[in-house]
Every structure is written in structure tokens, then in C-alpha cells.
TIMI-2910 file (N, C-alpha, C, CB; in pm, 1 decimal, decimal comma, always signed):
<rs>
+----------+----------+----------+----------+----------+----------+----------+----------+----------+----------+----------+----------+------+
!      n_x !      n_y !      n_z !     ca_x !     ca_y !     ca_z !      c_x !      c_y !      c_z !     cb_x !     cb_y !     cb_z ! resn !
+----------+----------+----------+----------+----------+----------+----------+----------+----------+----------+----------+----------+------+
!    +83,9 !   -115,5 !     -1,6 !     -7,2 !     +8,2 !     -6,4 !   +111,7 !    +98,1 !    +12,3 !   -139,3 !    +23,1 !   +114,4 !  Met !
!    +42,2 !   +225,2 !    -61,8 !   +134,4 !   +337,1 !    -91,4 !   +124,3 !   +408,1 !    +35,3 !    +97,6 !   +428,5 !   -221,5 !  Ala !
!   +213,7 !   +502,9 !    +58,7 !   +228,5 !   +595,4 !   +169,6 !   +178,4 !   +739,2 !   +149,1 !   +367,9 !   +600,7 !   +204,4 !  Asp !
!    +63,8 !   +774,7 !   +170,0 !     +1,3 !   +899,4 !   +111,2 !    +15,3 !   +997,5 !   +236,5 !   -166,4 !   +876,4 !    +56,0 !  Asn !
!    +45,9 !   +981,6 !   +330,0 !    +40,4 !  +1073,8 !   +447,3 !   +115,6 !  +1213,9 !   +403,9 !   +115,6 !  +1000,5 !   +582,3 !  Thr !
!   +232,7 !  +1207,0 !   +360,9 !   +301,1 !  +1326,3 !   +330,3 !   +236,8 !  +1393,2 !   +209,0 !   +447,0 !  +1298,0 !   +307,1 !  Gly !
!   +179,1 !  +1321,2 !   +114,5 !   +141,6 !  +1381,8 !     +3,1 !    +12,3 !  +1468,8 !    +30,1 !   +124,2 !  +1279,4 !   -101,4 !  Asp !
!    -83,1 !  +1400,1 !   +128,2 !   -187,4 !  +1481,9 !   +167,7 !   -163,3 !  +1592,1 !   +247,3 !   -272,3 !  +1414,8 !   +225,5 !  Leu !
!    -48,3 !  +1599,9 !   +328,3 !    -18,8 !  +1740,6 !   +393,7 !    +58,1 !  +1834,3 !   +300,7 !    +68,3 !  +1724,5 !   +528,1 !  Gly !
!   +120,0 !  +1781,8 !   +212,5 !   +167,1 !  +1875,2 !   +117,8 !    +43,7 !  +1941,1 !    +34,2 !   +269,8 !  +1801,7 !    +24,0 !  Ser !
!    -30,9 !  +1880,7 !    -15,3 !   -152,3 !  +1906,3 !    -76,7 !   -218,6 !  +2039,7 !     -7,6 !   -243,5 !  +1776,2 !    -64,5 !  Phe !
!   -266,1 !  +1972,8 !   +106,7 !   -342,8 !  +2095,6 !   +200,5 !   -266,4 !  +2187,9 !   +230,0 !   -398,4 !  +2060,4 !   +333,8 !  Leu !
!   -142,2 !  +2191,4 !   +245,8 !    -35,3 !  +2320,1 !   +278,5 !    -53,7 !  +2393,3 !   +153,0 !   +143,5 !  +2278,9 !   +305,4 !  Ala !
!    -35,0 !  +2324,1 !    +21,9 !    -33,8 !  +2412,5 !    -83,0 !   -150,9 !  +2482,9 !   -119,6 !     +6,1 !  +2352,8 !   -183,6 !  Gly !
!   -262,8 !  +2407,7 !    -99,2 !   -392,6 !  +2475,5 !    -99,1 !   -416,6 !  +2572,5 !    -29,7 !   -480,8 !  +2409,0 !    -72,7 !  Phe !
!   -390,7 !  +2573,0 !   +109,2 !   -392,5 !  +2673,8 !   +165,0 !   -320,8 !  +2797,1 !   +170,5 !   -395,4 !  +2641,1 !   +237,0 !  Val !
!   -199,6 !  +2779,3 !   +119,7 !   -120,9 !  +2877,9 !    +89,7 !   -157,1 !  +2954,1 !    -51,6 !    +11,1 !  +2821,5 !    +93,3 !  Ile !
!   -192,1 !  +2879,3 !   -159,6 !   -258,5 !  +2918,7 !   -262,3 !   -368,0 !  +2993,3 !   -266,1 !   -280,9 !  +2836,8 !   -314,8 !  Gly !
!   -440,3 !  +2943,2 !   -169,0 !   -577,4 !  +3043,3 !   -132,6 !   -558,8 !  +3184,7 !    -73,5 !   -669,6 !  +2972,4 !    -20,1 !  Gly !
!   -442,9 !  +3159,9 !     +3,8 !   -401,3 !  +3308,1 !    +74,3 !   -358,8 !  +3425,9 !    -36,1 !   -256,9 !  +3284,4 !   +182,1 !  Leu !
!   -260,4 !  +3347,6 !   -115,5 !   -206,0 !  +3412,9 !   -221,5 !   -323,3 !  +3483,2 !   -296,8 !   -126,3 !  +3315,6 !   -307,9 !  Ile !
!   -394,4 !  +3414,6 !   -353,6 !   -501,0 !  +3438,0 !   -430,5 !   -591,2 !  +3556,3 !   -380,4 !   -572,7 !  +3315,7 !   -440,2 !  Gly !
!   -627,8 !  +3535,7 !   -258,3 !   -719,0 !  +3609,7 !   -195,8 !   -639,4 !  +3754,0 !   -179,8 !   -768,2 !  +3536,3 !    -58,1 !  Ala !
!   -511,9 !  +3735,6 !   -134,7 !   -442,4 !  +3870,9 !   -129,5 !   -419,2 !  +3943,2 !   -257,6 !   -312,2 !  +3856,1 !    -68,2 !  Gly !
!   -411,2 !  +3869,6 !   -359,9 !   -387,3 !  +3938,3 !   -500,6 !   -533,5 !  +4005,5 !   -535,5 !   -335,7 !  +3816,2 !   -629,6 !  Val !
!   -637,8 !  +3928,9 !   -499,7 !   -763,1 !  +3973,1 !   -553,8 !   -798,0 !  +4097,4 !   -481,3 !   -873,3 !  +3867,0 !   -541,8 !  Ala !
!   -765,1 !  +4108,6 !   -345,2 !   -801,8 !  +4211,4 !   -244,2 !   -718,7 !  +4347,4 !   -314,4 !   -745,4 !  +4162,3 !    -70,0 !  Leu !
!   -595,9 !  +4317,7 !   -318,8 !   -498,7 !  +4431,3 !   -364,0 !   -545,3 !  +4496,4 !   -524,6 !   -329,1 !  +4357,4 !   -370,6 !  Leu !
!   -608,6 !  +4412,4 !   -591,7 !   -643,3 !  +4465,0 !   -739,6 !   -795,1 !  +4508,9 !   -749,0 !   -615,8 !  +4342,3 !   -856,3 !  Met !
!   -867,6 !  +4483,2 !   -642,7 !   -996,6 !  +4496,6 !   -655,9 !  -1006,8 !  +4664,7 !   -633,5 !  -1079,2 !  +4395,7 !   -550,0 !  Ala !
!  -1088,0 !  +4742,0 !   -704,3 !  -1135,8 !  +4876,3 !   -711,8 !  -1214,5 !  +4935,8 !   -580,3 !  -1225,9 !  +4880,3 !   -832,2 !  Pro !
!  -1149,8 !  +4933,0 !   -457,3 !  -1242,3 !  +4989,8 !   -326,1 !  -1124,4 !  +5058,0 !   -259,9 !  -1328,4 !  +4859,3 !   -211,6 !  Gln !
!  -1195,1 !  +5134,4 !   -161,8 !  -1124,6 !  +5222,4 !    -88,6 !  -1032,0 !  +5140,7 !    +11,7 !  -1221,0 !  +5318,1 !    -20,1 !  Ser !
!   -948,1 !  +5188,4 !    +71,7 !   -841,6 !  +5122,9 !   +160,5 !   -936,2 !  +5080,5 !   +284,7 !   -704,4 !  +5234,7 !   +206,3 !  Gly !
!  -1014,2 !  +5157,5 !   +330,0 !  -1100,5 !  +5121,0 !   +447,8 !  -1199,9 !  +5009,1 !   +395,0 !  -1183,9 !  +5255,6 !   +508,1 !  Glu !
!  -1261,3 !  +4997,1 !   +288,7 !  -1332,0 !  +4866,4 !   +267,7 !  -1241,1 !  +4753,9 !   +241,0 !  -1427,8 !  +4875,0 !   +154,6 !  Glu !
!  -1131,2 !  +4759,7 !   +191,9 !  -1047,5 !  +4672,7 !   +162,4 !   -971,0 !  +4613,6 !   +304,3 !   -959,3 !  +4737,5 !    +58,9 !  Thr !
!   -936,9 !  +4703,1 !   +396,5 !   -904,9 !  +4649,2 !   +550,6 !  -1023,7 !  +4579,4 !   +600,9 !   -869,3 !  +4772,4 !   +661,1 !  Arg !
!  -1137,8 !  +4616,2 !   +581,7 !  -1281,4 !  +4531,1 !   +638,1 !  -1275,6 !  +4419,8 !   +576,5 !  -1433,1 !  +4592,6 !   +607,6 !  Ala !
!  -1265,6 !  +4410,2 !   +429,5 !  -1280,1 !  +4297,1 !   +380,6 !  -1171,4 !  +4193,5 !   +432,8 !  -1283,2 !  +4315,4 !   +244,3 !  Leu !
!  -1040,7 !  +4249,8 !   +428,5 !   -931,9 !  +4155,0 !   +479,3 !   -975,8 !  +4101,9 !   +630,9 !   -778,2 !  +4239,0 !   +484,2 !  Ile !
!  -1018,1 !  +4193,6 !   +699,4 !  -1055,8 !  +4140,5 !   +820,8 !  -1141,3 !  +4023,4 !   +839,3 !  -1108,1 !  +4230,0 !   +880,4 !  Ala !
!  -1273,6 !  +4042,2 !   +766,5 !  -1367,1 !  +3941,7 !   +750,8 !  -1326,5 !  +3816,1 !   +702,9 !  -1458,9 !  +3982,4 !   +675,6 !  Asp !
!  -1253,9 !  +3817,4 !   +588,2 !  -1179,5 !  +3696,4 !   +523,3 !  -1066,8 !  +3623,4 !   +624,2 !  -1099,5 !  +3753,5 !   +384,0 !  Lys !
!  -1033,0 !  +3706,9 !   +691,3 !   -903,8 !  +3638,3 !   +800,0 !   -982,8 !  +3567,0 !   +908,7 !   -789,5 !  +3769,7 !   +888,1 !  Ser !
!  -1109,5 !  +3610,6 !   +955,9 !  -1195,3 !  +3548,0 !  +1049,5 !  -1235,9 !  +3428,6 !   +986,2 !  -1310,4 !  +3630,9 !  +1091,9 !  Ile !
!  -1307,6 !  +3441,2 !   +869,2 !  -1350,4 !  +3319,5 !   +792,8 !  -1250,2 !  +3224,9 !   +788,8 !  -1389,8 !  +3347,2 !   +657,0 !  Glu !
!  -1125,5 !  +3236,1 !   +745,8 !  -1015,8 !  +3169,2 !   +701,6 !   -980,9 !  +3082,2 !   +849,2 !   -892,3 !  +3281,8 !   +638,7 !  Leu !
!   -976,3 !  +3165,3 !   +950,9 !   -925,5 !  +3096,7 !  +1075,0 !  -1034,6 !  +3029,9 !  +1139,3 !   -860,2 !  +3191,7 !  +1174,0 !  Arg !
!  -1180,0 !  +3058,1 !  +1113,5 !  -1270,1 !  +2960,7 !  +1158,4 !  -1282,4 !  +2818,5 !  +1062,5 !  -1406,2 !  +3035,8 !  +1167,9 !  Asp !
!  -1226,0 !  +2830,4 !   +935,8 !  -1214,2 !  +2727,9 !   +867,9 !  -1100,7 !  +2657,5 !   +916,2 !  -1212,0 !  +2756,0 !   +740,3 !  Arg !
!   -985,1 !  +2684,8 !   +928,6 !   -890,4 !  +2631,2 !   +991,2 !   -897,1 !  +2560,2 !  +1100,7 !   -824,6 !  +2702,1 !  +1008,8 !  Ala !
!   -970,3 !  +2618,1 !  +1195,4 !  -1016,8 !  +2566,8 !  +1329,8 !  -1112,5 !  +2416,5 !  +1323,9 !  -1111,0 !  +2695,4 !  +1397,3 !  Val !
!  -1189,2 !  +2455,8 !  +1215,5 !  -1287,4 !  +2340,7 !  +1163,1 !  -1213,7 !  +2216,8 !  +1130,7 !  -1366,8 !  +2383,3 !  +1030,5 !  Asp !
!  -1127,5 !  +2253,6 !  +1037,0 !  -1041,2 !  +2165,0 !   +957,4 !   -944,6 !  +2073,3 !  +1065,0 !   -946,3 !  +2263,1 !   +850,2 !  Thr !
!   -894,1 !  +2159,8 !  +1144,6 !   -788,0 !  +2104,4 !  +1259,9 !   -878,0 !  +2007,2 !  +1341,5 !   -718,1 !  +2236,4 !  +1370,5 !  Ala !
!   -989,8 !  +2058,3 !  +1394,3 !  -1078,1 !  +1948,4 !  +1462,7 !  -1132,5 !  +1826,7 !  +1383,3 !  -1198,2 !  +2014,2 !  +1516,7 !  Gly !
!  -1145,3 !  +1841,3 !  +1247,3 !  -1164,2 !  +1720,5 !  +1187,2 !  -1045,0 !  +1614,5 !  +1185,4 !  -1203,6 !  +1751,1 !  +1058,4 !  Asp !
!   -943,3 !  +1665,1 !  +1155,1 !   -796,1 !  +1613,9 !  +1132,7 !   -791,2 !  +1556,0 !  +1267,0 !   -667,6 !  +1731,9 !  +1095,6 !  Val !
!   -793,3 !  +1611,9 !  +1399,9 !   -762,0 !  +1536,6 !  +1507,0 !   -862,4 !  +1434,9 !  +1546,9 !   -735,9 !  +1618,8 !  +1608,7 !  Gln !
!  -1000,1 !  +1452,5 !  +1496,9 !  -1104,1 !  +1339,2 !  +1528,4 !  -1066,9 !  +1224,7 !  +1442,2 !  -1261,2 !  +1382,2 !  +1498,9 !  Ser !
!  -1044,5 !  +1243,3 !  +1346,3 !   -985,4 !  +1125,2 !  +1242,7 !   -841,6 !  +1055,8 !  +1286,4 !   -957,5 !  +1197,6 !  +1085,3 !  Arg !
!   -755,9 !  +1124,9 !  +1323,6 !   -641,1 !  +1065,1 !  +1375,4 !   -666,6 !   +997,9 !  +1485,7 !   -543,8 !  +1149,0 !  +1399,0 !  Ala !
!   -768,1 !  +1049,8 !  +1600,3 !   -801,0 !   +962,0 !  +1718,7 !   -874,4 !   +853,2 !  +1681,6 !   -873,9 !  +1028,8 !  +1822,7 !  Gly !
!   -981,6 !   +846,7 !  +1575,2 !  -1019,9 !   +736,0 !  +1517,7 !   -931,4 !   +620,7 !  +1468,7 !  -1082,5 !   +776,0 !  +1428,6 !  Asp !
!   -823,2 !   +674,4 !  +1396,3 !   -723,6 !   +605,8 !  +1343,5 !   -641,4 !   +542,0 !  +1441,8 !   -652,7 !   +683,6 !  +1264,6 !  Phe !
!   -590,8 !   +617,1 !  +1553,8 !   -516,1 !   +559,8 !  +1652,7 !   -609,9 !   +456,7 !  +1735,6 !   -454,8 !   +673,2 !  +1740,3 !  Ala !
!   -730,4 !   +469,2 !  +1761,2 !   -826,5 !   +367,8 !  +1840,6 !   -814,6 !   +232,9 !  +1734,8 !  -1012,6 !   +437,0 !  +1860,4 !  Ser !
!   -835,1 !   +238,3 !  +1601,1 !   -839,5 !   +124,1 !  +1528,6 !   -724,0 !    +67,1 !  +1508,5 !   -893,7 !   +139,3 !  +1420,0 !  Gln !
!   -592,4 !   +144,7 !  +1514,6 !   -450,7 !    +72,2 !  +1499,4 !   -424,5 !    -11,5 !  +1633,0 !   -320,4 !   +188,9 !  +1476,6 !  Thr !
!   -478,7 !    +65,8 !  +1753,6 !   -460,6 !    +10,6 !  +1896,1 !   -538,8 !   -107,9 !  +1900,0 !   -505,1 !   +108,6 !  +2012,5 !  Ala !
!   -644,0 !   -149,9 !  +1852,7 !   -748,4 !   -255,5 !  +1869,5 !   -674,7 !   -343,0 !  +1769,8 !   -917,5 !   -214,6 !  +1834,4 !  Glu !
!   -643,3 !   -336,0 !  +1657,6 !   -555,2 !   -419,5 !  +1569,2 !   -449,2 !   -473,6 !  +1597,7 !   -520,8 !   -368,4 !  +1479,5 !  Ala !
!   -367,4 !   -388,0 !  +1684,6 !   -250,5 !   -438,3 !  +1764,6 !   -268,0 !   -504,2 !  +1862,7 !   -176,6 !   -356,2 !  +1807,0 !  Tyr !
!   -372,1 !   -506,6 !  +1953,8 !   -411,4 !   -588,2 !  +2070,9 !   -471,8 !   -728,8 !  +2013,8 !   -524,1 !   -504,3 !  +2164,8 !  Asp !
!   -536,5 !   -726,8 !  +1911,4 !   -562,5 !   -858,4 !  +1842,1 !   -470,8 !   -921,3 !  +1808,8 !   -626,9 !   -857,0 !  +1740,9 !  Gln !
!   -360,2 !   -872,7 !  +1730,2 !   -241,1 !   -956,0 !  +1696,4 !   -169,7 !  -1001,7 !  +1803,4 !   -151,0 !   -890,3 !  +1616,5 !  Gln !
!   -145,9 !   -924,3 !  +1923,9 !    -79,6 !   -986,0 !  +2033,6 !   -155,7 !  -1089,3 !  +2071,0 !    -53,4 !   -902,1 !  +2142,9 !  Val !
!   -266,5 !  -1058,9 !  +2103,8 !   -350,9 !  -1216,4 !  +2153,2 !   -330,5 !  -1330,8 !  +2065,7 !   -523,1 !  -1206,9 !  +2153,5 !  Gln !
!   -350,9 !  -1304,9 !  +1922,9 !   -325,4 !  -1436,7 !  +1841,0 !   -192,9 !  -1470,4 !  +1862,2 !   -350,2 !  -1427,1 !  +1686,2 !  Arg !
!    -91,1 !  -1387,5 !  +1844,3 !    +48,3 !  -1443,6 !  +1864,2 !    +73,8 !  -1498,8 !  +2019,6 !   +158,1 !  -1322,4 !  +1827,9 !  Ile !
!    +35,2 !  -1453,4 !  +2111,9 !    +18,3 !  -1524,6 !  +2266,0 !    -36,9 !  -1648,9 !  +2268,6 !    -71,9 !  -1448,5 !  +2362,8 !  Gln !
!   -165,0 !  -1652,0 !  +2160,4 !   -225,2 !  -1797,2 !  +2180,8 !   -143,7 !  -1896,2 !  +2103,4 !   -380,8 !  -1808,7 !  +2130,6 !  Ala !
!    -74,8 !  -1859,0 !  +1986,8 !     -6,0 !  -1937,2 !  +1918,0 !   +117,8 !  -2000,9 !  +1984,5 !    +21,9 !  -1870,9 !  +1812,2 !  Ala !
!   +205,9 !  -1871,1 !  +2079,3 !   +303,8 !  -1929,8 !  +2163,0 !   +278,6 !  -2023,6 !  +2284,0 !   +368,7 !  -1831,1 !  +2207,3 !  Val !
!   +143,6 !  -2007,9 !  +2309,7 !    +91,1 !  -2075,0 !  +2431,8 !    +58,2 !  -2226,8 !  +2361,9 !    -56,4 !  -1986,4 !  +2505,3 !  Asp !
!    +14,4 !  -2240,7 !  +2248,6 !    -15,9 !  -2368,0 !  +2208,4 !    +98,9 !  -2437,7 !  +2164,4 !   -111,5 !  -2367,9 !  +2111,9 !  Ala !
!   +215,4 !  -2352,0 !  +2120,9 !   +347,3 !  -2415,4 !  +2096,8 !   +416,4 !  -2485,5 !  +2222,6 !   +441,2 !  -2307,2 !  +2043,5 !  Gly !
!   +381,2 !  -2430,1 !  +2350,5 !   +440,2 !  -2476,7 !  +2460,6 !   +361,2 !  -2587,2 !  +2505,9 !   +457,8 !  -2377,1 !  +2558,2 !  Lys !
!   +242,0 !  -2633,0 !  +2477,6 !   +172,5 !  -2755,9 !  +2517,0 !   +225,5 !  -2868,7 !  +2463,6 !    +40,1 !  -2755,3 !  +2484,6 !  Lys !
!   +236,5 !  -2989,5 !  +2541,1 !   +284,4 !  -3097,9 !  +2477,2 !   +171,8 !  -3143,8 !  +2358,6 !   +314,6 !  -3209,6 !  +2589,0 !  Pro !
!   +232,8 !  -3205,0 !  +2279,7 !   +142,6 !  -3267,0 !  +2182,4 !    +29,3 !  -3377,0 !  +2228,8 !   +231,9 !  -3331,4 !  +2085,3 !  Pro !
!    -90,5 !  -3371,1 !  +2192,5 !   -201,8 !  -3458,2 !  +2242,3 !   -151,5 !  -3618,9 !  +2178,9 !   -371,1 !  -3394,2 !  +2175,1 !  Lys !
!   -177,2 !  -3690,5 !  +2279,0 !   -138,8 !  -3824,6 !  +2243,0 !   -259,8 !  -3903,2 !  +2179,8 !    -84,5 !  -3898,0 !  +2368,9 !  Lys !
!   -241,5 !  -3980,9 !  +2089,8 !   -372,5 !  -4040,4 !  +2013,0 !   -402,5 !  -4164,1 !  +2093,3 !   -347,4 !  -4082,1 !  +1842,1 !  Asp !
!   -542,1 !  -4199,5 !  +2127,8 !   -585,5 !  -4310,1 !  +2185,0 !   -554,1 !  -4427,3 !  +2123,9 !   -705,5 !  -4304,5 !  +2200,8 !  Ala !
!   -562,8 !  -4419,0 !  +1983,7 !   -503,3 !  -4556,1 !  +1889,8 !   -371,4 !  -4578,1 !  +1906,2 !   -515,8 !  -4544,3 !  +1729,8 !  Glu !
!   -291,4 !  -4475,4 !  +1922,5 !   -161,5 !  -4534,9 !  +1895,9 !   -110,1 !  -4645,8 !  +2008,5 !    -59,2 !  -4415,4 !  +1886,1 !  Ala !
!    -24,2 !  -4729,2 !  +1939,2 !    +17,3 !  -4848,9 !  +2002,7 !    +96,1 !  -4802,1 !  +2142,8 !   +113,1 !  -4937,5 !  +1896,6 !  Pro !
!    +79,9 !  -4888,3 !  +2255,7 !   +141,2 !  -4838,2 !  +2382,7 !   +289,0 !  -4878,3 !  +2348,4 !    +76,5 !  -4909,9 !  +2531,0 !  Ala !
!   +380,7 !  -4808,6 !  +2408,4 !   +523,8 !  -4883,9 !  +2408,0 !   +537,2 !  -4998,5 !  +2477,5 !   +628,6 !  -4806,7 !  +2459,8 !  Glu !
!   +608,1 !  -5068,4 !  +2396,1 !   +639,6 !  -5225,4 !  +2428,8 !   +755,6 !  -5223,6 !  +2538,3 !   +695,2 !  -5317,7 !  +2281,6 !  Glu !
!   +747,3 !  -5300,7 !  +2622,7 !   +862,9 !  -5320,5 !  +2749,1 !   +961,9 !  -5378,4 !  +2660,9 !   +822,1 !  -5432,9 !  +2896,2 !  Ala !
!  +1084,1 !  -5358,9 !  +2704,2 !  +1190,6 !  -5426,9 !  +2648,3 !  +1204,6 !  -5572,5 !  +2670,5 !  +1299,8 !  -5368,5 !  +2689,3 !  Pro !
!  +1235,8 !  -5632,2 !  +2558,0 !  +1228,1 !  -5809,9 !  +2590,6 !  +1343,3 !  -5820,3 !  +2671,3 !  +1243,0 !  -5930,7 !  +2445,9 !  Ala !
!  +1312,4 !  -5931,1 !  +2751,2 !  +1401,6 !  -5986,7 !  +2856,5 !  +1487,3 !  -6098,5 !  +2784,1 !  +1313,8 !  -6048,1 !  +2985,7 !  Glu !
!  +1616,9 !  -6099,2 !  +2796,3 !  +1679,3 !  -6222,3 !  +2740,5 !  +1729,3 !  -6333,3 !  +2833,8 !  +1790,7 !  -6182,0 !  +2662,8 !  Ser !
+----------+----------+----------+----------+----------+----------+----------+----------+----------+----------+----------+----------+------+
</rs>
């Protein structure tokens, strides 16, 4: 299975940075007064902060779920391995139909 953890983080970082740059260019090129532009920047920064907080919460929740699933899978594997080790320590079962050991012949 491919490791996409770094790819997702890079994509999200690029997406956010690109959005910020695009928003900044749009605000600077817009035909408005400085006061209106500052108000718009303040509104957009609050909106961006709220989105970042929501996204961080979602990511934290997903990470917690993943950690729980991983811990459960780990515990199950440990139990399976322990059961296999315990089974390997027990002496083999003797068959009831196996011939009894013969006593050495006396000469």
C-alpha cells in the first residue's frame, strides 16, 4: 500500500497557501477604498481562521479514530501471537489409538 500521508499534508499546505495568495492578490487588485479593503481583509481572515479551526478539529478526530483502530488491531495481533506461543508450549496430544510402548524384551 502506498504511503500517502506526506502527499496529503503537502497538498493541503499548498492549497491553503495558494488560497491566501489568491485572496491577497484579489483584494489588492479590487477597485475599493483602503477602508473597505481592510474590512474585507479582516472578514476574510476571520473566515479563514474559522475554517482552519474546523479542519484541525476534523483532522484531530480522524487521527484519534485511526489511533483507536490501530490500537485495537495491535491488541488482536498480540492476542493471536500469544495464543500461538501458548499452543506451541503445550505437549502434543497423544492419540488413543497409538500403540502402547512395548516393554524391552528380556533375554
